[in-house]
C-alpha positions as CSV (number, residue, x, y, z in Angstrom):
1,M,11.1,27.7,10.4
2,K,7.5,26.8,9.8
3,I,5.5,27.2,6.6
4,D,2.0,28.6,7.0
5,K,-1.0,28.1,4.8
6,G,-0.9,31.8,3.8
7,Q,2.5,31.4,2.3
8,L,1.6,28.3,0.4
9,G,-1.6,30.0,-0.9
10,D,0.5,32.8,-2.3
11,T,3.0,30.4,-4.0
12,N,0.2,28.3,-5.4
13,K,-1.5,31.3,-7.1
14,T,0.9,31.5,-10.0
15,G,0.2,28.0,-11.3
16,I,-3.4,27.3,-10.3
17,T,-5.0,28.2,-13.5
18,E,-2.7,25.9,-15.6
19,H,-3.2,23.1,-13.0
20,N,-7.0,23.4,-13.2
21,E,-6.9,23.1,-17.0
22,R,-4.6,20.1,-16.9
23,Y,-6.6,18.4,-14.1
24,D,-9.9,18.9,-15.8
25,F,-8.6,17.4,-19.1
26,L,-7.0,14.4,-17.4
27,A,-10.0,13.8,-15.1
28,Y,-12.3,13.9,-18.3
29,T,-10.1,11.5,-20.1
30,L,-9.9,9.0,-17.2
31,L,-13.7,9.3,-16.6
32,K,-14.2,8.2,-20.2
33,K,-12.1,5.1,-19.4
34,G,-14.3,4.3,-16.4
35,K,-11.9,5.5,-13.7
36,D,-13.2,6.9,-10.5
37,V,-10.9,10.0,-10.4
38,N,-12.1,11.1,-6.9
39,A,-11.4,7.7,-5.4
40,I,-7.9,7.8,-6.9
41,V,-7.1,11.3,-5.6
42,K,-8.4,10.2,-2.1
43,K,-6.0,7.3,-2.0
44,L,-3.2,9.6,-3.0
45,Q,-4.2,12.0,-0.2
46,D,-4.2,9.1,2.3
47,F,-0.8,7.6,1.3
48,Q,1.8,8.7,3.8
49,V,5.5,7.8,3.7
50,A,7.8,8.0,6.8
51,I,11.0,10.1,6.6
52,P,13.9,8.5,8.4
53,S,15.7,10.7,11.1
54,W,19.1,9.9,9.5
55,A,18.1,11.2,6.1
56,L,17.7,14.9,6.9
57,G,21.4,15.7,6.8
58,A,24.0,14.9,4.0
59,G,24.9,11.3,3.6
60,G,28.2,9.9,2.6
61,T,30.2,7.0,1.2
62,R,33.0,4.9,2.5
63,F,35.4,7.6,1.2
64,G,33.9,10.7,2.8
65,R,31.0,13.0,3.6
66,F,30.3,16.4,2.2
67,G,28.3,18.3,4.7
68,F,25.3,20.5,3.7
69,Q,24.7,23.9,5.4
70,G,21.9,24.3,7.8
71,E,21.6,20.6,8.8
72,P,19.5,19.7,11.8
73,S,21.7,19.1,14.8
74,S,19.1,17.7,17.2
75,L,16.0,15.4,17.0
76,E,13.8,18.5,17.5
77,L,15.2,20.1,14.4
78,K,14.9,16.9,12.4
79,I,11.2,16.8,13.3
80,D,11.0,20.4,12.3
81,D,12.5,19.4,8.9
82,V,10.0,16.6,8.4
83,G,7.3,19.1,9.2
84,L,8.6,21.4,6.4
85,I,8.5,18.5,4.0
86,H,5.1,17.4,5.1
87,S,3.6,21.0,4.9
88,L,4.8,21.1,1.2
89,T,4.1,17.6,0.1
90,Q,1.3,16.5,2.5
91,S,2.7,12.9,2.1
92,A,5.4,12.8,4.8
93,G,3.2,12.3,7.8
94,A,5.6,10.2,9.8
95,I,9.2,10.0,11.1
96,S,11.2,6.8,11.7
97,L,13.8,7.2,14.4
98,H,17.2,5.5,14.5
99,I,18.3,4.4,18.0
100,P,20.8,5.4,19.5
101,W,21.3,8.2,17.1
102,D,18.0,9.9,18.0
103,V,17.0,9.1,21.5
104,P,14.6,11.8,23.0
105,T,15.5,13.5,26.3
106,D,11.9,14.7,26.9
107,Y,9.4,12.4,25.4
108,N,6.3,14.5,26.0
109,A,8.0,17.5,24.4
110,I,9.1,15.4,21.4
111,K,5.5,14.1,21.0
112,D,4.0,17.5,21.3
113,L,6.4,18.8,18.7
114,A,5.6,16.0,16.2
115,N,1.8,16.6,16.8
116,S,2.3,20.3,16.0
117,H,3.5,19.2,12.6
118,D,0.8,16.5,12.2
119,I,3.6,13.8,12.3
120,L,3.3,10.3,13.7
121,F,6.2,8.1,14.8
122,D,6.7,5.1,12.5
123,A,8.9,2.0,13.1
124,V,11.9,2.5,15.3
125,N,15.2,1.1,14.0
126,S,17.9,-0.6,16.1
127,N,21.7,-0.3,15.4
128,T,24.0,-3.2,15.8
129,F,26.1,-2.5,12.7
130,Q,28.6,-0.3,14.7
131,D,29.9,-0.3,18.2
132,Q,28.3,2.3,20.5
133,K,30.2,4.4,23.0
134,N,30.8,2.6,26.3
135,S,29.6,-0.7,24.9
136,K,31.2,-3.7,26.6
137,E,31.0,-6.1,23.6
138,S,32.0,-5.4,20.0
139,Y,30.0,-6.1,16.9
140,K,33.1,-6.4,14.7
141,F,32.3,-10.0,14.1
142,G,28.6,-9.9,14.2
143,S,25.7,-9.0,16.6
144,L,22.7,-11.3,16.8
145,S,24.7,-14.0,15.0
146,N,28.0,-13.5,16.9
147,T,29.7,-16.7,18.2
148,S,30.0,-14.8,21.5
149,K,27.0,-15.2,23.7
150,A,27.7,-12.1,25.5
151,A,27.7,-10.0,22.2
152,R,24.5,-11.6,21.2
153,E,22.8,-10.8,24.5
154,Q,24.0,-7.3,24.3
155,A,22.5,-6.9,20.8
156,V,19.2,-8.5,22.0
157,A,19.1,-6.1,24.9
158,H,19.6,-3.2,22.6
159,N,16.7,-4.1,20.5
160,I,14.5,-4.6,23.5
161,E,15.5,-1.1,24.7
162,V,14.7,0.3,21.3
163,V,11.1,-1.1,21.6
164,K,10.7,0.5,24.9
165,I,11.8,3.8,23.4
166,G,9.3,3.3,20.7
167,E,6.5,2.5,23.1
168,K,6.9,6.0,24.8
169,L,6.5,7.7,21.4
170,G,3.5,5.7,20.2
171,S,5.4,3.6,17.6
172,K,4.1,0.1,16.8
173,S,7.0,-1.6,15.1
174,L,10.7,-2.4,15.3
175,T,12.9,-2.8,12.2
176,V,15.9,-5.0,12.5
177,W,18.7,-4.8,9.8
178,L,21.8,-6.8,10.5
179,A,25.2,-6.1,8.9
180,D,26.2,-9.6,10.2
181,G,28.2,-11.7,7.7
182,S,31.8,-12.5,6.7
183,N,34.4,-11.3,4.2
184,F,36.3,-14.4,3.7
185,P,35.6,-18.1,3.0
186,G,35.8,-20.1,6.1
187,Q,35.5,-17.2,8.4
188,T,31.9,-18.2,9.5
189,N,29.9,-21.3,9.9
190,F,26.8,-20.5,7.9
191,Q,24.5,-22.8,9.9
192,S,25.7,-21.6,13.3
193,A,25.4,-18.0,12.3
194,L,21.9,-18.4,11.0
195,Q,20.8,-20.4,14.1
196,N,22.2,-17.8,16.4
197,T,20.4,-15.2,14.5
198,E,17.1,-17.0,14.7
199,D,17.4,-17.6,18.4
200,S,18.3,-14.0,19.0
201,L,15.3,-12.7,17.0
202,K,13.0,-15.0,18.9
203,D,14.4,-13.5,22.2
204,I,13.5,-10.1,20.9
205,Y,10.2,-11.2,19.5
206,K,8.9,-12.6,22.7
207,T,9.2,-9.2,24.4
208,L,7.2,-7.4,21.8
209,P,4.1,-5.6,23.0
210,E,0.9,-7.3,21.8
211,D,0.1,-4.7,19.2
212,W,3.6,-4.4,17.8
213,K,5.2,-5.8,14.7
214,M,8.8,-6.8,14.0
215,F,10.3,-6.2,10.5
216,I,13.2,-8.3,9.4
217,E,15.2,-6.6,6.7
218,Y,17.6,-8.4,4.3
219,K,20.6,-7.4,2.1
220,P,22.8,-9.5,-0.2
221,Y,26.1,-7.8,0.6
222,E,27.7,-4.8,2.2
223,P,29.3,-4.1,4.6
224,N,30.4,-7.8,4.3
225,F,31.2,-9.0,0.9
226,Y,31.5,-12.8,1.1
227,S,28.4,-13.6,3.0
228,T,25.5,-11.9,4.8
229,V,23.5,-13.9,7.3
230,I,20.1,-12.5,6.2
231,Q,21.0,-12.1,2.5
232,D,17.6,-12.4,0.7
233,W,13.9,-12.3,1.1
234,G,13.6,-16.0,1.5
235,T,15.9,-16.0,4.6
236,S,13.9,-13.1,6.1
237,F,10.7,-14.9,5.3
238,M,11.9,-18.0,7.0
239,L,13.0,-16.2,10.1
240,A,9.8,-14.2,10.3
241,N,7.8,-17.5,10.2
242,A,10.1,-18.9,12.9
243,C,9.4,-16.0,15.1
244,G,5.7,-15.7,14.8
245,E,2.7,-14.0,13.4
246,K,3.8,-10.6,14.4
247,A,7.2,-10.9,12.5
248,Y,7.3,-9.8,8.8
249,T,9.8,-9.3,6.0
250,L,10.8,-5.8,5.1
251,V,11.8,-5.1,1.4
252,D,14.3,-2.4,0.7
253,L,14.6,-1.6,-3.1
254,G,18.4,-1.2,-2.9
255,H,18.9,-4.5,-1.1
256,H,18.9,-6.7,-4.1
257,L,21.4,-7.8,-6.8
258,P,21.1,-6.0,-10.1
259,N,17.8,-6.7,-12.1
260,T,16.2,-8.7,-9.3
261,N,12.4,-9.1,-10.0
262,I,11.3,-7.2,-6.9
263,E,7.6,-7.1,-8.0
264,Q,7.6,-10.8,-7.9
265,I,9.1,-10.9,-4.4
266,V,6.4,-8.3,-3.2
267,S,3.7,-10.4,-4.7
268,T,4.8,-13.6,-3.0
269,L,5.1,-12.0,0.4
270,M,1.7,-10.3,0.2
271,L,0.1,-13.6,-0.8
272,K,1.6,-15.2,2.2
273,G,0.7,-12.2,4.4
274,K,4.3,-11.4,5.3
275,L,5.2,-8.1,3.7
276,G,5.5,-5.8,6.7
277,G,7.5,-2.8,5.5
278,F,8.9,-1.2,2.3
279,H,11.9,1.1,1.9
280,F,12.1,3.3,-1.1
281,N,15.3,4.4,-2.9
282,D,16.9,3.9,-6.4
283,S,20.1,2.5,-7.6
284,K,22.2,1.6,-10.6
285,Y,24.5,-1.0,-9.3
286,G,23.7,-1.9,-5.6
287,D,22.6,-0.2,-2.4
288,D,23.2,3.2,-4.0
289,D,20.6,5.0,-2.0
290,L,19.8,7.4,-4.8
291,T,16.7,9.6,-5.2
292,V,13.6,7.4,-5.7
293,G,12.6,7.1,-9.4
294,S,15.8,8.8,-10.6
295,V,17.2,5.7,-12.4
296,K,14.5,3.1,-12.8
297,P,11.0,4.7,-12.8
298,Y,9.4,2.0,-14.9
299,A,10.6,-0.7,-12.4
300,L,9.2,1.3,-9.6
301,F,5.8,1.4,-11.4
302,L,5.9,-2.4,-11.9
303,I,6.6,-2.8,-8.2
304,F,3.8,-0.5,-7.3
305,N,1.4,-2.4,-9.6
306,A,2.2,-5.5,-7.5
307,L,1.8,-3.5,-4.3
308,V,-1.6,-2.0,-5.3
309,Y,-2.8,-5.4,-6.4
310,G,-1.8,-6.9,-3.0
311,M,-3.4,-4.2,-1.0
312,E,-6.7,-4.8,-2.9
313,N,-6.6,-8.5,-3.0
314,N,-4.6,-9.8,0.0
315,P,-6.5,-9.0,3.2
316,Q,-4.2,-11.5,5.0
317,N,-1.4,-9.0,4.6
318,P,-1.2,-6.0,6.9
319,Y,-1.0,-2.5,5.5
320,P,2.7,-2.0,4.8
321,A,4.9,0.5,6.6
322,W,6.3,2.9,4.0
323,M,9.6,4.7,4.4
324,I,12.3,6.4,2.2
325,D,15.7,5.1,2.9
326,A,18.2,7.1,0.8
327,S,21.5,8.9,1.2
328,H,21.9,12.5,-0.1
329,N,25.5,12.9,-1.1
330,I,25.4,16.0,-3.2
331,K,21.8,17.3,-3.2
332,D,19.9,19.4,-0.6
333,P,18.6,16.5,1.6
334,L,15.1,18.1,1.9
335,E,14.8,18.7,-1.9
336,D,16.0,15.1,-2.4
337,L,13.3,13.8,-0.1
338,I,10.6,15.9,-1.8
339,Q,11.7,14.6,-5.2
340,S,11.5,11.0,-3.9
341,L,8.0,11.6,-2.4
342,E,6.9,12.9,-5.8
343,A,8.3,9.9,-7.6
344,I,6.6,7.5,-5.2
345,Q,3.2,9.1,-5.5
346,E,3.6,9.2,-9.3
347,A,4.3,5.5,-9.5
348,H,1.4,4.9,-7.1
349,A,-1.0,6.9,-9.1
350,K,-0.1,5.2,-12.3
351,A,-0.5,1.7,-10.7
352,L,-4.0,2.8,-9.5
353,L,-4.8,3.5,-13.3
354,V,-4.0,-0.2,-14.3
355,D,-7.2,-1.9,-15.3
356,Q,-6.8,-5.1,-13.3
357,K,-9.9,-6.7,-14.7
358,L,-8.9,-6.1,-18.3
359,L,-5.3,-7.2,-17.4
360,L,-6.7,-10.5,-15.9
361,E,-8.7,-11.2,-19.1
362,A,-5.6,-10.7,-21.2
363,Q,-3.6,-13.0,-18.9
364,L,-6.2,-15.7,-19.1
365,N,-6.3,-15.4,-22.9
366,H,-2.5,-15.5,-23.1
367,D,-2.6,-12.1,-24.9
368,V,0.9,-11.1,-24.1
369,V,0.8,-7.9,-26.3
370,K,-2.4,-6.8,-24.6
371,C,-0.9,-7.3,-21.2
372,Q,2.0,-5.0,-22.1
373,E,-0.3,-2.4,-23.6
374,I,-2.4,-2.2,-20.5
375,L,0.5,-1.6,-18.3
376,Q,2.2,0.8,-20.5
377,D,-1.0,2.8,-21.2
378,A,-1.1,3.5,-17.4
379,Y,2.7,4.2,-17.2
380,R,2.6,6.7,-20.0
381,T,-0.2,8.7,-18.5
382,D,0.9,12.1,-17.1
383,V,-0.6,11.8,-13.6
384,R,1.1,14.9,-12.0
385,P,-2.2,16.8,-12.1
386,L,-3.7,14.1,-9.8
387,L,-0.8,14.4,-7.4
388,Q,-1.2,18.2,-7.4
389,K,-5.0,17.9,-6.7
390,A,-4.3,15.6,-3.8
391,R,-1.8,18.0,-2.3
392,L,-4.1,21.0,-2.8
393,N,-7.0,19.1,-1.1
394,R,-4.8,18.6,2.0
395,G,-3.5,22.2,2.0
396,G,-0.1,21.6,0.4
397,A,2.0,23.0,-2.3
398,L,1.0,22.9,-6.0
399,N,4.7,22.4,-6.9
400,P,6.7,21.4,-3.8
401,I,10.2,22.1,-5.1
402,D,9.2,25.5,-6.6
403,A,7.6,26.4,-3.3
404,Y,10.6,25.3,-1.4
405,R,12.9,27.5,-3.4
406,S,10.6,30.5,-3.7
407,L,10.2,30.5,0.1
408,K,14.0,30.2,0.5
409,V,13.6,27.4,3.0
410,R,17.4,26.3,2.9
411,E,18.5,30.0,3.1
412,N,16.3,30.5,6.2
413,L,17.6,27.2,7.8
414,I,21.2,28.3,7.3
415,K,20.3,31.7,9.0
416,E,18.7,29.9,11.9
417,R,21.3,27.1,12.4
418,G,24.5,28.3,10.8
419,A,26.5,27.2,7.9
420,N,28.5,24.6,9.8
421,S,25.7,22.7,11.6
422,V,26.0,19.0,11.2
423,A,23.1,16.5,11.5
424,S,23.1,14.6,14.7
425,G,23.9,10.8,14.5
426,L,26.0,10.8,11.3
């Protein structure tokens, strides 16, 4: 299924008058505050978030998975689904592949298909958190950190192969997330595990193409519950520095203990030029992988405030690779992703409204009340007309969820694929 501009034009007609009224009022209000509304809308138009290939079907938990009808059963269908999301939101212009779940069989055909949807290939993701079919060595007790040299070499070789796959697609970065750790005291020598990991990452790093980056992800717990080798941003940062200038830390919102100050982590990494990637999701307790902005929208805004400041003031930091990393247990996966993209852009737009000059003055004067007022004035602004304007300027939907439902996208996918199709790789 493909959505054409004519269909979107028809669905947009019903709400365009109200949108114009709301946008004109908001633009007038912001102009009086000295905001460059056109510049803000342009930044929203340009902001693109990668959709991971594993997020287009129903997710699950340790206890089970409830499938969703009309799931994409091949990489081609997954790209088509990202194309549907992008046509509606105009902010999902990339896909991030998980290897070996989504290895192309015809690279040229896959690239042509992605191009037809105006989609790029973002970071490629390796998988050493589960044993693959016909693998000689097991990752039950670790991959890059394993006490077995053969297991470590196998994991290194897999990552190098993932880079080669990414090169054929035009990707420019590798994301490494390790499940390595332990469940019981005494099970692992912490120093040996960390040293093995560093040595293995260096072996991967030295094979990177000149224009590639390596993103090192961290997570405090799960699937191991006593220790994780790369458990926090400091360990990731240390390993990235050990590898070299093309290695960076990747921040995943769900990979923190409850109430961690993620905006401070982001600020520190950008100051040091080492924030390479950012994964969006939301949580109540841990790595819940819930819809972005569904639980802690103000926290997301504060994080975006730090990100926007860093992008404007830290030229030493590369432009981050953005991706949604969530699991859709009970929602339509495409609707869930559309909601996440809306929440991301809403937090982004609000952060762009923060008067950084005025905030700095208040900080220098130790006016704590004024600092809070500046942030919350931006947060309380209804920026949805700005998001709608950005989508319309790019040819997207005024209201993506409404358009998705009125065009009966899921119903059409079920007709095309069947009710029992299961997303590949899961």
